[in-house]
N, CA and C of each residue as an Amber inpcrd file, in Angstrom:
protein
   120
  72.7480000  84.3530000 105.1200000  73.9260000  83.8910000 104.8060000
  74.8260000  82.8560000 106.0300000  75.5030000  81.9300000 105.9090000
  76.0590000  81.2810000 107.2290000  77.3980000  81.3420000 106.9640000
  78.0310000  81.9920000 107.7240000  79.8730000  82.2850000 107.8620000
  80.5160000  81.0950000 108.4220000  80.0540000  79.7980000 108.6170000
  80.2920000  79.0190000 109.4710000  81.3450000  78.1280000 107.8960000
  80.9130000  78.2720000 107.4440000  81.4280000  77.4290000 105.9420000
  82.7560000  78.4260000 104.9000000  82.9340000  79.3120000 106.0220000
  83.5920000  80.4210000 104.7920000  85.0260000  79.8090000 104.3120000
  85.4990000  78.9160000 105.2740000  86.9590000  78.6620000 104.8350000
  86.5340000  77.8300000 103.5580000  85.9690000  76.9800000 103.0830000
  85.4710000  76.1840000 102.1050000  84.7620000  77.0380000 101.2150000
  84.2710000  77.5530000 101.1900000  83.6190000  78.6100000 100.4310000
  83.9800000  80.0070000  99.8570000  84.6310000  80.4710000 100.6780000
  85.2760000  81.6990000 100.2640000  86.8500000  81.6090000  99.4650000
  87.7450000  81.9650000  99.4940000  88.6710000  82.1850000  98.7730000
  89.7850000  81.1380000  99.4500000  90.3270000  80.2660000  97.8590000
  90.9830000  79.1140000  98.2210000  92.3400000  80.0980000  98.1720000
  93.6540000  79.3380000  98.8870000  94.6040000  80.3590000  98.6410000
  95.6090000  78.9960000  97.9760000  96.0290000  79.4060000  96.8280000
  96.8360000  78.2310000  96.0530000  98.3660000  78.1660000  96.9740000
  98.5370000  76.5570000  96.6640000 100.2070000  76.3790000  97.3820000
 101.4420000  76.7010000  96.6130000 100.9670000  77.6580000  95.4430000
 102.2010000  78.3900000  94.6550000 101.1600000  79.6860000  93.9430000
 101.9560000  80.3790000  93.6380000 101.5210000  82.2200000  93.1050000
 100.8370000  81.2030000  91.7710000  99.9410000  81.8870000  90.8980000
  99.4290000  81.5260000  90.0510000  98.6490000  80.2670000  89.9570000
  98.7200000  79.6770000  90.5130000  97.6920000  78.3090000  90.4350000
  96.4900000  78.1470000  90.0250000  95.6550000  78.0250000  89.7520000
  94.2460000  77.6240000  89.7440000  93.6330000  76.6480000  90.2230000
  92.5220000  77.0470000  90.7140000  91.7200000  75.8900000  91.3260000
  90.7780000  75.2880000  90.2530000  90.5170000  73.7660000  90.1700000
  89.5710000  73.3140000  89.3760000  88.7260000  72.4500000  90.5210000
  87.5720000  72.9860000  89.9640000  86.1930000  72.6070000  90.9950000
  86.5630000  71.2090000  90.4140000  86.6610000  71.1930000  89.2110000
  86.1170000  69.2550000  89.2000000  87.1120000  68.3870000  89.0640000
  88.1570000  68.8200000  89.5370000  89.1380000  67.6120000  89.8330000
  89.4660000  67.8620000  91.4410000  88.7870000  68.9380000  92.0920000
  89.0590000  69.1120000  93.2770000  90.4640000  68.7020000  93.7350000
  91.4580000  69.7070000  92.9340000  92.7580000  69.6080000  92.7320000
  93.5880000  71.5550000  92.2340000  94.7390000  71.3710000  92.4620000
  95.3730000  72.7470000  91.9280000  95.8290000  72.1950000  90.2470000
  96.0490000  73.7750000  89.4910000  96.4010000  73.1670000  88.4210000
  97.5570000  74.0100000  88.1590000  98.7430000  73.9020000  87.6740000
  99.4640000  74.8150000  87.4730000 100.9480000  74.1860000  86.1800000
 100.6070000  75.1180000  84.9660000 100.2950000  76.3940000  85.2500000
  98.7840000  76.4860000  84.6930000  97.9780000  77.7930000  84.8620000
  96.8230000  77.7450000  84.3050000  96.8600000  76.9110000  82.5020000
  95.5100000  76.1110000  82.9680000  94.8560000  75.6050000  81.7650000
  95.4410000  74.5480000  81.5610000  96.3440000  73.7700000  82.1850000
  97.0000000  72.7040000  81.7230000  96.0690000  71.2250000  82.1290000
  95.3690000  71.5440000  83.3200000  94.3400000  70.8620000  83.8020000
  93.3300000  70.7380000  83.0020000  93.0640000  69.4950000  82.5130000
  91.6010000  69.3580000  81.2950000  90.2350000  69.4980000  82.0370000
  90.5230000  69.4220000  83.5060000  89.0410000  69.8070000  83.9680000
  88.7420000  71.0820000  83.9100000  89.7600000  72.5720000  83.2910000
  89.3130000  73.4560000  82.9720000  89.0820000  74.0230000  81.7270000
  88.7260000  72.6170000  80.8010000  88.3540000  72.7120000  79.3700000
  86.6690000  72.8320000  79.8730000  86.3730000  73.6400000  78.6920000
  84.6470000  73.5650000  78.6250000  83.9870000  73.1340000  77.3830000
């Protein structure tokens, strides 16, 4: 495993507590589920 990309691949720290990261939007969603990208 390459640990050079640790900052990007590991844990993303939300700017606000409870925020959920959207991989599709490449952005934060708060409250969780408000982002349509989270819909499956």
